[in-house]
N, C-alpha and C positions, 0 to 999 in steps of 0.2 A: 525599471530594474530588470535584470537579465538572469534567467534561470536555465541551468543545464539540466536536460532531461535524458536519462538513460532508458531507452526502450529495449526490453530484453526478449520480447516474444511477439510474433505477428498478431496483430489485433488487440494486444494489451497496451492500449494507448492512454493518454491523459483523460479521456472521457469527459465528464462534466467539469473537471478541473480546467480543461482548455477553455471552456466557456467563461469560467470565472476569471481566468488569466486575461482573456480578451476584454472583459468588462472592466478589469482593474488596470489595464494598460501594461501588463507584464509581458516582456519579450521572452521568447524561448529559443534555445538551440537544442534540437532533438537529435540525439546520436543513436542510430539504430544498430545496436550491438548484434541483433539477430541477422542483420544483413552483412556482417563482417566489419563494421566500423570499429575503430579502436577506442578504448576508454581514454578520455583526455587525462593528462597527468597534472594539469595545473588548474587550481581553483581561481586564480587571479582575475580572469575575465568575467566572473560570474558572482552574483549576489546570493544564489541559492542553488540547491541540487535536489532533483526528484529522481528516485530510482523506482521503476515500475515493475510489474509482476512478470511471471513466466512459469512454465511447467518444469523447468530444470531445478534440481536441488542446488541450494546455495553453497554446497561444499563439493560439487562435482567438477573439480578443477581440471581433471583429465580431459573431459569432453568440452569444458567451457573455461578456458584459461583466462578469460576476462573477469571471472568472479572475484578472485583475490584483489584484482586491481580496482574493481568497483567498491569492494568493502573498504579498501585502504583510502579510496577517494572520499567515501562518506566520512571517514574519520578526519581526513584532512580538512574538509569543509567545516566540520564541527569544531576542530581545534582553532580554525580561523574565525570562530564566532559567527558563522554563516548558517542560515536556515537549511535544514535537510528534511526531506520527506521520503521515507521508504514505504512502499505499499506491497504487501504479500511477499513475494521473493525479495523485493526491495527492503522490506522490514527485516527479513532474515539476514540480508547483507549488512544492513546498518548494525544489527546486533553482532554479527561476526566481526565487523570492523572495530567494534568497541570491546571485544573480548568475550562476547557471549558465545555459548556452545549451541550449535545447531543440532536438531534431532530430526531424523528422516523416517519415512515409512509408517507413519501413524494412520489410523482410519481416516477416510476422507470426511472433511467438513464441507458441506455443499448447500447452496441455496440461500434464500433470505432467512437468516436466523438472528435471534436477539443477541445483541452485544450490550453488556451491562457495565456502566461506569463504576470505577472504584471511588472511594471518598476523594482521593487525589484527582481522579479523572473529572469528577463533577466540578472541580475548581480550575480545571485546565481549559484554556480558550478553545481548543479544538474539540475535546471530548465532551465539553459541556453541551455541545449541540445534540448529543444523544438524549439529554434528560437523564432519567434513571436508567432507561434502556431503550434500544431502537433496533428494528430489523435491518441489517445490512447484509450485502451479498458476500458469500464465502465460496471459495474453491481452493482447498489446499489439503495436504497431508502433513507436510513438515512444520516444525515449530522451532523454538529456541528458548534458552534460558536468558533471563534478563542480564544485561551487562552490569558490572559493578557500578553502583551509583545511579542506575536508571530508576525513574519513577514509574511504578506500575499504574496504568491509567484505565484499563478495561479488560474484561474477560467475557467468555461465552461458556455455555454448558459443556462444550467439548475441549476448549482451549483456554488455558489460564491466561497466557500472555497474548492478548489481542492488541494491546497498544502500550507503548511506553514513550517516555521522553528523557533525553539526556541533556542536562543543562537547560538553557532557555528555549532552544528552538530546534533540537535534533529529535525527530519523531520516527518511530517505527510503528506502522499500522498494518496488522495482519489482514484485516478484512478489506474488501474492495469497495471503499466508499466512493471511488471514482466511476464505478460501473453504472452506465445508463441501462435502461431496459433493452435498448437496441444492441448494446454490447453483449449483454447476457444472452439475448436471443441468438446473436451471431456465434458466440462461443459454444452454446449448447447445441446449436444446429451442426456446426462443423465437427464437433466431437460427440455426436449423438450416440454412437455405438458405445463409447466409453461411459457416458452418462447413464445409459441403459443398464450397465452392469451394477452400478451402486445406487441409482435412483430411478427405477423403472417407471415410477409414477410421475416423473418430472413433467412430461407434456401436459398432463391434467393440472398439476400444481402450478405450472407456469401460467397457464391460461387464467387462473384465478389470482395468483399472487402478483402478476404484472399490474393488476388493477387495484389490489388492496395494499400490498407491502411495498412494491417498487416506488410509488409516489412518496411514501414516507422516507425511504432510503435516499431518494433523490433530494428531498428537502434537507435532510441531515447532511448529506454529502456536500451540497453546495455551501452550507453553513461552515462545515469543516474546512473546505477549500478557501473560503473567504478569511477564516481565522488564520490559516497558515500564511496567507498573503500578509496579514497583519504582522505575524512573526517575522516574515521576510523583511518587512519595513521597520523592524526594530521595536514593534509594539509588544 
């Protein structure tokens, strides 16, 4: 099977999902929007779509004219009954494409923090991997209202809409379940000055949580990725 991947920001890659795709024999075509590549207009060559994260707002069309095209593409895949996975910015774009309202400029949610499954989430193949709750990595300020008809799957203490599903296999996941500890280290090193503004204790926290919380997040993330592959295959 073949999956189109929209990469929106340097370093915001598939992460551990890439490992699962390799194990499951899933082919990918990665389109690096952040390098100026165009958003494909046709879903026909692909079985599924992944929209990855980024620092930009999902409604900043003036500076990122690709955003409405990505949102529309997410809807097109869904209407074709194909699997869609939006992560962080990608989730916001999936919501936008399906009529959800985006909200910008909230306080930052950052670090490995518990995500709690709703009743519906506990019954969902992806979110069931959390159990009742699990620590997943977050780095965002923006959020969204659920699109009409979406199933609310997970929340956190700061953000109500952490995960949703539309139909059988269109998912928006606000938290970074794809993020390996190496990705988190790279992100927080590159943007160390920014992190110091809102999480000055992060270096000490990271030294501990990379050993305590990150392995749990990694296990949950891999289970979620495998479950999405099942959705991709029509399960």
